C-alpha positions as CSV (number, residue, x, y, z in Angstrom):
1,M,68.1,89.5,62.5
2,S,68.3,92.6,64.6
3,S,70.8,95.2,64.0
4,L,72.4,94.4,67.4
5,E,73.0,90.8,66.5
6,S,74.3,92.1,63.0
7,Q,77.2,93.6,65.0
8,G,78.6,90.4,66.8
9,K,77.7,87.5,68.9
10,V,74.9,88.3,71.3
11,I,74.7,86.6,74.5
12,E,71.8,87.2,77.0
13,T,72.1,86.4,80.6
14,D,70.6,87.5,84.1
15,V,73.9,87.8,85.7
16,L,77.2,88.4,84.0
17,V,80.4,87.6,86.2
18,I,83.5,89.1,84.6
19,G,86.4,86.9,85.9
20,G,86.6,83.2,86.1
21,G,88.7,83.0,89.3
22,V,87.5,81.9,92.8
23,S,85.7,85.0,93.4
24,G,83.7,84.9,90.1
25,L,83.1,81.2,90.7
26,W,81.8,81.9,94.3
27,A,79.6,84.9,92.8
28,A,78.2,83.0,89.9
29,N,77.4,79.8,91.9
30,R,75.6,81.9,94.6
31,A,73.7,84.1,92.0
32,R,72.4,81.0,90.6
33,A,70.1,80.4,93.6
34,F,68.0,83.6,92.6
35,V,68.1,83.5,88.5
36,D,68.2,80.8,85.9
37,R,70.9,82.3,83.7
38,V,74.1,83.2,85.0
39,T,77.3,83.6,82.9
40,I,81.1,83.7,83.5
41,V,83.3,85.5,81.0
42,D,87.0,85.3,81.3
43,K,90.1,86.2,79.1
44,G,91.7,83.0,80.1
45,P,91.2,79.5,79.3
46,K,87.9,77.9,80.4
47,D,87.5,76.9,83.9
48,W,91.2,77.7,84.6
49,G,90.4,79.6,87.9
50,G,92.4,82.7,87.4
51,Q,95.3,83.4,89.8
52,A,93.9,81.1,92.5
53,S,94.9,78.1,90.5
54,M,98.6,79.1,91.0
55,S,98.0,79.7,94.8
56,G,99.0,77.4,97.7
57,G,95.2,77.3,98.6
58,A,95.7,78.6,102.0
59,M,92.7,80.5,103.7
60,D,92.3,82.6,106.8
61,A,89.0,82.3,108.8
62,A,88.0,83.2,112.2
63,V,88.2,79.4,113.5
64,P,86.3,79.1,116.9
65,P,87.5,79.9,119.7
66,D,88.9,83.0,117.4
67,T,86.3,85.5,116.6
68,A,85.7,88.0,113.9
69,D,86.3,90.7,116.4
70,D,89.7,89.1,117.4
71,F,90.8,89.3,113.8
72,V,89.5,93.0,113.0
73,K,91.5,94.2,116.2
74,D,94.5,92.6,114.5
75,L,93.9,94.3,111.2
76,V,93.4,97.7,112.8
77,Y,96.9,97.2,114.1
78,Y,98.4,95.7,111.3
79,Y,97.0,98.4,108.8
80,D,98.2,101.3,111.2
81,G,94.5,102.0,111.7
82,L,93.5,102.5,108.0
83,C,90.8,99.5,108.3
84,D,87.3,99.6,107.3
85,Q,86.0,97.8,110.5
86,D,82.5,97.5,109.0
87,F,83.6,95.6,106.1
88,W,86.4,93.5,107.6
89,G,83.9,92.6,110.4
90,E,81.4,91.0,107.9
91,I,84.2,89.2,106.0
92,F,85.4,87.5,109.3
93,S,82.0,87.0,110.7
94,R,81.4,84.7,107.4
95,S,84.7,83.3,107.0
96,F,84.4,79.9,108.7
97,D,81.0,79.5,107.0
98,R,82.9,79.6,103.6
99,M,85.5,77.5,104.8
100,R,83.0,74.8,105.8
101,D,81.3,75.2,102.4
102,Y,84.7,74.5,100.9
103,Q,84.9,71.3,103.0
104,E,81.6,70.2,102.0
105,L,82.3,70.6,98.3
106,G,85.3,68.2,98.9
107,Y,88.2,70.5,99.6
108,E,90.6,69.5,102.3
109,F,92.6,71.5,104.7
110,I,95.9,70.3,106.5
111,T,95.1,69.2,110.0
112,Q,97.0,68.3,113.1
113,P,97.3,64.8,114.7
114,D,94.4,65.5,117.0
115,G,92.3,66.3,114.0
116,K,92.1,70.0,114.6
117,L,92.7,72.2,111.7
118,K,96.5,73.2,111.2
119,G,96.7,77.0,111.7
120,I,100.0,79.2,111.1
121,P,100.1,82.5,112.9
122,Q,100.8,85.5,110.6
123,R,103.0,88.6,111.0
124,G,103.5,88.3,114.6
125,L,99.9,89.2,115.1
126,D,97.7,87.8,118.1
127,H,95.0,86.1,116.3
128,I,94.9,85.7,112.5
129,K,96.1,82.3,111.4
130,C,96.4,80.8,107.9
131,Y,95.0,77.4,107.2
132,L,96.8,75.4,104.6
133,G,95.2,73.5,101.7
134,K,96.1,69.7,101.4
135,P,98.4,68.7,99.9
136,F,100.6,71.8,100.0
137,G,101.6,72.8,96.7
138,I,98.4,72.5,94.7
139,G,95.7,73.7,97.1
140,G,94.8,76.6,94.8
141,K,94.3,74.2,92.0
142,N,92.1,71.9,94.1
143,M,89.9,74.7,95.4
144,V,89.3,75.8,91.9
145,R,88.5,72.2,90.9
146,V,85.7,71.9,93.7
147,L,84.1,75.3,92.5
148,V,84.1,74.6,88.8
149,D,82.5,71.1,89.5
150,E,79.9,73.2,91.5
151,A,79.3,75.6,88.6
152,K,79.0,72.6,86.4
153,R,76.3,71.0,88.5
154,L,74.5,74.5,88.5
155,G,74.4,74.8,84.8
156,I,76.6,78.1,85.1
157,H,77.3,79.2,81.4
158,R,81.0,79.6,81.2
159,V,82.7,81.5,78.1
160,A,86.3,81.5,77.6
161,R,88.9,83.8,75.8
162,I,86.9,86.8,75.8
163,V,88.4,90.1,76.6
164,I,85.6,92.5,78.4
165,T,86.5,96.1,76.9
166,D,83.6,98.2,77.8
167,L,80.5,98.3,80.0
168,L,77.2,99.4,78.3
169,K,75.2,101.9,80.4
170,Q,71.7,103.3,79.9
171,N,69.7,105.8,82.0
172,G,72.6,105.7,84.4
173,S,72.5,101.7,84.9
174,V,74.8,99.1,83.6
175,V,72.9,96.7,81.3
176,G,75.8,94.9,79.4
177,A,79.1,94.7,78.2
178,T,81.1,94.3,75.0
179,G,84.4,92.5,74.2
180,F,86.1,90.3,71.7
181,H,87.5,86.7,71.4
182,S,91.3,86.9,71.8
183,V,91.8,84.3,69.1
184,N,89.3,84.7,66.5
185,G,88.7,88.4,67.2
186,E,84.8,87.9,67.1
187,F,82.9,90.7,68.7
188,H,80.9,89.8,71.6
189,I,77.8,91.7,73.1
190,F,76.5,90.7,76.6
191,K,73.2,91.6,77.5
192,A,72.6,91.6,81.3
193,P,70.8,93.7,83.8
194,S,73.3,92.7,86.6
195,I,76.9,92.6,86.1
196,I,79.5,91.5,88.7
197,I,83.4,92.3,88.1
198,A,85.6,89.7,89.7
199,V,88.8,90.1,88.1
200,G,92.1,90.1,89.9
201,D,94.0,93.4,90.8
202,G,96.2,95.1,88.5
203,G,99.8,94.1,87.9
204,W,103.1,95.1,85.8
205,K,103.4,91.4,84.4
206,T,106.5,90.6,86.4
207,S,106.5,86.9,87.0
208,Y,104.9,84.1,84.7
209,H,102.3,83.4,87.4
210,H,101.1,86.8,87.7
211,N,101.1,87.7,84.0
212,T,97.1,88.2,83.5
213,C,96.5,90.9,86.2
214,A,96.4,94.1,84.2
215,G,94.2,96.4,86.0
216,D,90.9,95.5,84.3
217,A,88.9,96.6,87.4
218,A,90.3,100.2,87.4
219,Y,89.8,100.4,83.6
220,L,86.2,99.3,83.5
221,G,85.2,100.6,86.8
222,L,86.3,104.1,86.2
223,G,84.6,104.1,82.6
224,A,81.5,102.8,84.1
225,G,81.3,105.8,86.7
226,A,82.3,103.8,89.9
227,E,84.9,105.0,92.3
228,L,88.3,103.7,93.0
229,S,90.4,103.8,96.1
230,N,93.6,102.4,97.7
231,C,95.6,103.6,94.5
232,E,98.6,104.4,96.4
233,F,99.1,100.9,97.6
234,A,101.1,98.6,95.6
235,R,102.3,95.2,96.5
236,V,106.3,95.0,96.3
237,W,107.1,91.5,97.2
238,N,110.4,89.7,98.0
239,V,110.8,86.8,95.6
240,P,113.5,84.4,94.5
241,K,115.6,85.8,91.7
242,L,115.7,82.7,89.5
243,F,112.4,81.1,90.1
244,A,108.8,81.5,91.5
245,W,107.9,80.3,95.1
246,E,104.6,80.4,96.8
247,G,105.1,80.1,100.7
248,Q,107.4,82.7,102.4
249,T,104.3,83.6,104.5
250,Y,104.6,80.1,105.9
251,L,108.3,79.7,105.8
252,L,109.0,82.8,108.0
253,P,106.7,82.0,110.9
254,L,108.3,78.8,111.0
255,G,111.8,79.9,111.3
256,A,113.3,81.0,107.9
257,K,115.2,84.2,107.8
258,F,116.6,86.6,105.4
259,I,120.4,87.5,105.4
260,N,122.3,90.1,103.5
261,A,125.7,89.5,101.8
262,K,127.6,89.7,105.2
263,G,125.4,86.9,106.3
264,E,123.4,89.2,108.8
265,S,119.8,88.6,109.7
266,F,119.5,92.3,108.8
267,M,115.7,92.6,109.7
268,D,116.8,92.0,113.3
269,K,118.3,95.7,113.1
270,Y,115.3,97.2,111.6
271,S,112.8,95.5,113.9
272,P,114.3,93.7,117.1
273,I,110.9,92.5,117.8
274,L,109.6,91.1,114.7
275,G,112.7,90.5,112.8
276,A,112.1,88.6,109.2
277,N,108.8,87.4,110.5
278,T,106.8,90.3,109.1
279,D,105.1,91.7,105.9
280,P,107.2,91.7,102.6
281,H,106.9,95.6,102.3
282,Y,108.9,96.2,105.6
283,V,111.5,93.5,104.4
284,T,111.7,95.2,100.8
285,R,112.3,98.6,102.3
286,A,115.1,97.3,104.3
287,M,116.4,95.5,101.2
288,A,116.4,99.0,99.4
289,I,118.3,100.5,102.2
290,E,120.8,97.7,102.7
291,A,121.6,97.7,98.9
292,R,122.0,101.5,98.8
293,E,124.5,101.0,101.4
294,G,126.3,98.1,99.7
295,R,125.3,95.0,101.7
296,G,123.4,93.3,98.8
297,P,122.1,90.8,97.7
298,F,120.0,88.9,100.0
299,F,119.3,85.2,100.6
300,L,116.5,83.4,102.3
301,D,118.1,80.8,105.0
302,C,115.6,78.0,105.7
303,S,118.3,76.1,108.0
304,P,116.6,77.2,111.2
305,M,113.3,75.5,110.3
306,K,112.5,72.2,112.2
307,P,112.4,69.0,110.0
308,E,108.7,68.5,110.5
309,D,108.1,71.9,109.4
310,R,110.1,71.7,106.2
311,E,108.2,68.7,105.4
312,L,104.9,70.5,106.0
313,V,105.6,73.2,103.4
314,T,107.7,70.9,100.9
315,P,105.6,71.1,97.5
316,K,103.5,68.0,96.8
317,G,100.9,66.9,94.3
318,G,102.6,67.6,91.0
319,G,101.9,71.3,90.7
320,W,104.0,74.1,89.4
321,M,105.6,74.6,93.0
322,E,106.7,71.0,93.0
323,L,108.1,71.3,89.4
324,N,110.3,74.2,90.6
325,Y,111.5,72.3,93.6
326,K,112.6,69.4,91.6
327,K,114.1,71.4,89.0
328,L,116.2,73.2,91.5
329,K,117.2,69.8,93.0
330,A,118.1,68.6,89.6
331,L,120.5,71.8,89.3
332,G,122.1,70.8,92.7
333,M,120.2,73.4,94.7
334,N,118.2,72.4,97.9
335,F,115.7,75.0,98.8
336,F,115.5,74.1,102.4
337,E,119.2,73.6,102.8
338,D,120.8,76.1,100.5
339,R,120.7,79.8,100.8
340,T,118.7,81.1,97.8
341,E,119.1,84.6,96.4
342,W,115.9,86.9,96.7
343,T,115.1,90.3,95.4
344,A,112.6,92.9,95.7
345,Q,109.7,92.9,92.9
346,M,107.1,95.3,92.0
347,R,104.2,93.0,91.5
348,R,100.6,94.7,91.5
349,T,98.5,97.2,92.9
350,V,95.7,96.7,95.4
351,M,93.6,99.4,94.1
352,G,90.1,98.5,93.5
353,I,86.4,99.6,93.2
354,R,84.6,101.0,96.0
355,A,81.8,98.8,96.9
356,D,79.6,98.4,100.1
357,M,79.4,95.5,102.4
358,Q,76.8,93.8,99.9
359,G,79.0,94.2,96.9
360,R,77.1,97.4,95.3
361,T,79.0,100.1,93.6
362,V,77.6,103.7,93.0
363,V,76.4,102.4,89.7
364,P,73.1,100.5,89.5
365,G,73.5,96.9,88.2
366,F,77.3,97.1,88.7
367,F,78.7,95.1,91.7
368,A,82.3,94.1,92.7
369,A,83.8,91.0,94.5
370,G,87.2,89.8,95.4
371,R,90.2,91.7,94.5
372,A,88.5,93.8,92.0
373,C,87.1,95.7,95.1
374,A,89.3,98.0,97.4
375,T,89.9,96.4,100.5
376,D,93.4,96.8,102.2
377,P,96.5,99.2,102.3
378,T,98.8,96.6,100.8
379,L,100.1,94.8,103.7
380,Y,99.2,91.0,103.3
381,I,98.5,88.0,105.4
382,G,98.8,84.6,104.0
383,G,95.4,83.2,103.0
384,L,93.7,86.6,103.1
385,S,92.9,86.8,99.3
386,L,91.1,83.2,99.4
387,C,89.2,84.2,102.4
388,L,88.2,87.7,100.7
389,T,87.4,86.0,97.4
390,A,85.2,83.5,99.1
391,V,83.3,85.9,101.3
392,T,82.9,88.7,98.9
393,G,82.0,86.4,96.0
394,Y,79.3,84.9,97.8
395,I,77.8,88.1,99.0
396,A,78.0,89.9,95.8
397,G,76.5,87.0,93.9
398,E,73.6,87.0,96.1
399,T,73.0,90.8,95.9
400,A,73.5,90.6,92.3
401,G,71.2,87.8,91.7
402,R,68.5,89.4,93.8
403,Y,68.8,92.6,91.7
404,A,68.6,90.8,88.3
405,A,65.5,89.0,89.4
406,S,63.7,92.2,90.1
407,Q,64.5,93.8,86.7
408,K,62.8,93.8,83.4
409,A,64.5,93.2,79.9
410,I,65.8,96.4,78.4
411,D,66.7,97.0,74.7
412,I,70.3,98.0,74.2
413,D,71.2,101.2,72.2
414,T,72.8,99.8,69.1
415,S,74.5,103.0,68.4
416,L,76.4,102.8,71.6
417,V,77.5,99.2,70.8
418,G,78.5,100.4,67.4
419,Y,80.8,103.2,68.9
420,Q,82.5,100.7,71.2
421,K,83.1,98.3,68.4
422,Q,84.6,100.9,66.0
423,N,86.8,102.1,69.0
424,L,88.1,98.8,70.0
425,Y,89.2,97.5,66.5
426,A,90.9,101.1,65.6
427,P,94.4,99.5,66.3
428,F,94.1,96.9,63.4
429,E,94.0,99.8,61.0
430,K,97.6,100.9,61.7
431,S,101.1,99.4,61.9
432,G,101.9,100.9,65.4
433,I,104.6,100.1,68.0
434,P,104.3,96.9,69.7
435,S,102.4,97.2,73.0
436,K,105.2,95.3,74.8
437,E,107.5,97.9,74.3
438,V,105.2,100.6,75.8
439,L,105.0,98.2,78.7
440,R,108.6,98.1,79.1
441,E,108.6,102.1,79.3
442,I,106.0,102.0,82.0
443,Q,108.1,99.4,84.0
444,K,111.2,101.6,83.7
445,I,109.3,104.4,85.1
446,V,107.5,102.8,87.9
447,F,109.9,100.3,89.3
448,P,112.9,102.5,90.4
449,F,113.0,102.4,94.3
450,D,112.3,106.0,94.7
451,V,108.9,105.4,92.9
452,S,107.9,102.0,94.3
453,I,109.5,101.3,97.7
454,L,111.2,104.4,99.2
455,K,108.9,106.9,97.7
456,T,110.0,110.8,97.3
457,E,108.4,113.6,95.9
458,A,111.3,114.0,93.3
459,G,111.0,110.4,92.1
460,L,107.1,110.5,91.8
461,K,107.1,113.7,89.9
462,K,109.7,112.5,87.7
463,A,107.6,109.1,87.2
464,L,104.4,111.4,86.4
465,A,106.5,113.3,83.6
466,G,107.7,110.1,82.0
467,L,104.2,108.7,82.1
468,E,102.7,111.8,80.4
469,R,105.2,111.4,77.7
470,I,104.0,108.0,77.2
471,R,100.5,109.3,77.0
472,E,101.2,111.7,74.2
473,K,104.0,109.9,72.2
474,S,103.6,106.2,72.8
475,L,99.8,105.2,73.7
476,P,98.4,106.7,70.4
477,R,101.1,105.0,68.4
478,M,100.3,101.3,69.6
479,G,99.0,98.8,66.9
480,A,97.9,95.3,67.0
481,P,98.5,93.0,64.2
482,D,95.9,90.3,65.3
483,P,93.4,89.6,68.3
484,H,96.0,88.3,70.7
485,Y,98.0,91.6,70.4
486,L,94.9,93.4,70.6
487,M,94.3,91.8,74.1
488,K,97.9,92.6,75.0
489,L,97.2,96.4,73.6
490,M,94.1,96.8,76.0
491,E,96.0,95.3,79.0
492,V,98.7,97.9,78.5
493,K,96.0,100.7,78.4
494,S,94.9,99.4,81.6
495,I,98.4,99.2,83.2
496,F,99.1,102.7,82.1
497,L,95.7,103.9,83.8
498,M,96.7,102.1,87.2
499,S,100.3,103.3,87.0
500,E,99.4,107.1,86.6
501,L,96.8,106.5,89.5
502,F,99.3,104.7,91.7
503,V,101.9,107.7,91.2
504,R,99.3,110.6,91.6
505,A,97.8,109.0,94.8
506,S,101.3,108.2,96.1
507,L,102.5,111.9,95.6
508,M,99.0,113.2,97.1
509,R,99.5,111.0,100.5
510,T,102.4,113.0,102.3
511,E,102.8,110.5,105.2
512,S,103.7,106.8,105.4
513,R,101.4,104.2,106.5
514,A,101.1,100.5,106.2
515,G,102.2,99.5,102.6
516,H,102.8,103.2,101.6
517,Y,106.3,104.7,102.5
518,R,107.2,108.1,101.8
519,E,110.9,108.4,102.6
520,D,110.5,112.4,102.7
521,H,107.4,111.9,104.8
522,P,108.4,108.9,107.1
523,L,105.7,109.6,109.8
524,R,101.9,109.0,110.1
525,D,99.6,111.9,110.1
526,D,96.2,110.7,111.4
527,S,94.6,114.1,111.3
528,T,94.9,114.5,107.5
529,W,95.4,110.8,106.3
530,L,93.5,108.4,108.3
531,G,91.3,107.6,105.6
532,Q,91.3,106.8,101.7
533,I,92.0,108.8,98.5
534,M,88.9,108.2,96.5
535,V,89.2,108.5,92.6
536,S,86.5,109.2,90.1
537,Q,86.7,110.3,86.4
538,K,84.3,112.7,84.6
539,G,85.0,112.9,81.0
540,E,88.7,112.8,80.5
541,A,89.4,114.4,84.0
542,I,90.4,112.2,86.8
543,N,89.7,113.7,90.3
544,L,91.3,112.7,93.5
545,R,89.9,113.4,97.0
546,V,90.3,112.2,100.6
547,E,87.7,110.6,102.7
548,L,88.3,110.1,106.3
549,L,87.4,106.8,108.0
550,P,84.5,107.2,110.7
551,V,86.9,106.4,113.4
552,D,84.6,108.0,116.1
553,R,81.8,105.5,115.7
554,Y,84.1,102.6,115.2
555,R,84.2,100.4,118.3
556,I,88.1,99.6,118.0
557,K,90.2,102.6,118.3
558,P,93.7,102.6,116.8
559,T,96.0,102.8,119.9
560,R,98.8,100.5,118.5
561,Y,100.3,100.6,115.0
562,Y,102.3,98.0,113.3
563,S,104.8,100.2,111.5
564,D,106.1,101.3,115.3
565,N,107.9,98.1,115.4
566,F,110.5,99.2,112.8
567,T,112.9,102.1,112.6
568,F,114.2,103.1,109.1
569,P,117.2,105.6,108.7
570,P,116.1,109.3,107.8
571,A,116.1,110.3,104.0
572,R,119.6,111.2,102.8
């Protein structure tokens, strides 16, 4: 037995995919066309499908006569110019092909009486439409099912309950990964010349259907030498106060409205053109201002919707949405007839690893797909994630598969593996504070409105000082009594890192654009900020720099800005 095998369970593969959601499944299935051995490793249950299994299963695609150029034009406007036109042109040009792949695998989209796909226009944009899965309510579950069935047919090796904690690098290239089983604690060593990270974006564990997103991409990516961007952009959503619901993206275009405690459709005041049919980041800004002025709480009113549209988005099929719907009815609450209270919620960041249009990072052998990539400045369109995961997963799978097929086997440095193993299990040696307590400390620092919604220099500097105290006093004292809590501890380490990057980048961007709003810098500044803040790490030092977009060579010039549809009062 080799010394490597004596340190833990060794799994050899040609392509290792970290993350078993839809982007990981797409990547693995495509990589299998180029190599024999493809392995998916996920910290969740086998074949659960990640966050997509909890989604509505809706997907954006440039369905003819719409074109990729039409969709890119919408995003340049929607993102206030902060749009990588090369990247999104590639995504939308391939989107309809992936939609047809889904249909060939057995997935169904809702159609109109004439048989054409039912598209719901998004956010008052000219072209982008969202196509709903059938039946509404368990579309995401069905998406996962057809992809898992295809993975089984292709002989993809799938490993569950494994938390990847480190990547292995030799001679500048990624050659493997290490981690542990979250139930029995067994150490795992993966040997792979090609690794795709396809985990979800990082979150703060604010709701039960987003409790696994923990910033793994940022933690693993920076540690491996990759660059990050979009760290200042976090998804602040408006959600029901007492229950979870997937679908405001479809409800608002079909007539639903948000109202304040006085019964006013308050978004009409902040945006007479779009009203409530807009991105949640603009709605939550208005909520924060309205609450500050004493006009909260806030409610969703679905009464203006047509009966046939209510029927369209009524959850069916026995999924979690239908379960919630029936529970509400049993409590005497009709979602579509009664006003339900909603509130702002800090959900997750959209920071991600910088990858090119083929999924390559700056580190040889390391690729990124789906929400692990840096793609957008927070503003969200219904179905965009499932479009992004399908296309980038397919592309990264092909790139990584071709790369792996060209590589020779390499012997992994056992001393590096031993070092990673020793560091990993160190929390077992002390009875420290529970990681959940540290998570609550982080939440209290990041969630205040002057850090998350109406950002200010004072609020962000206070948050940064609070995070520094956590780094010095709380993080070193965390302990883990068993493998399950070791997983939670590792998640909190990732969440701390993404929180620090979020605050630092938010403080650096002294303007307002798309999903980032500085109440003390409410205007755009194209000369300085029409670009991305790039983050890298050398040793313990984290470096931030600005890289402007190559707008001069882009075909579509920013001439309209979505944020110009809104007027918010000046800072006090």
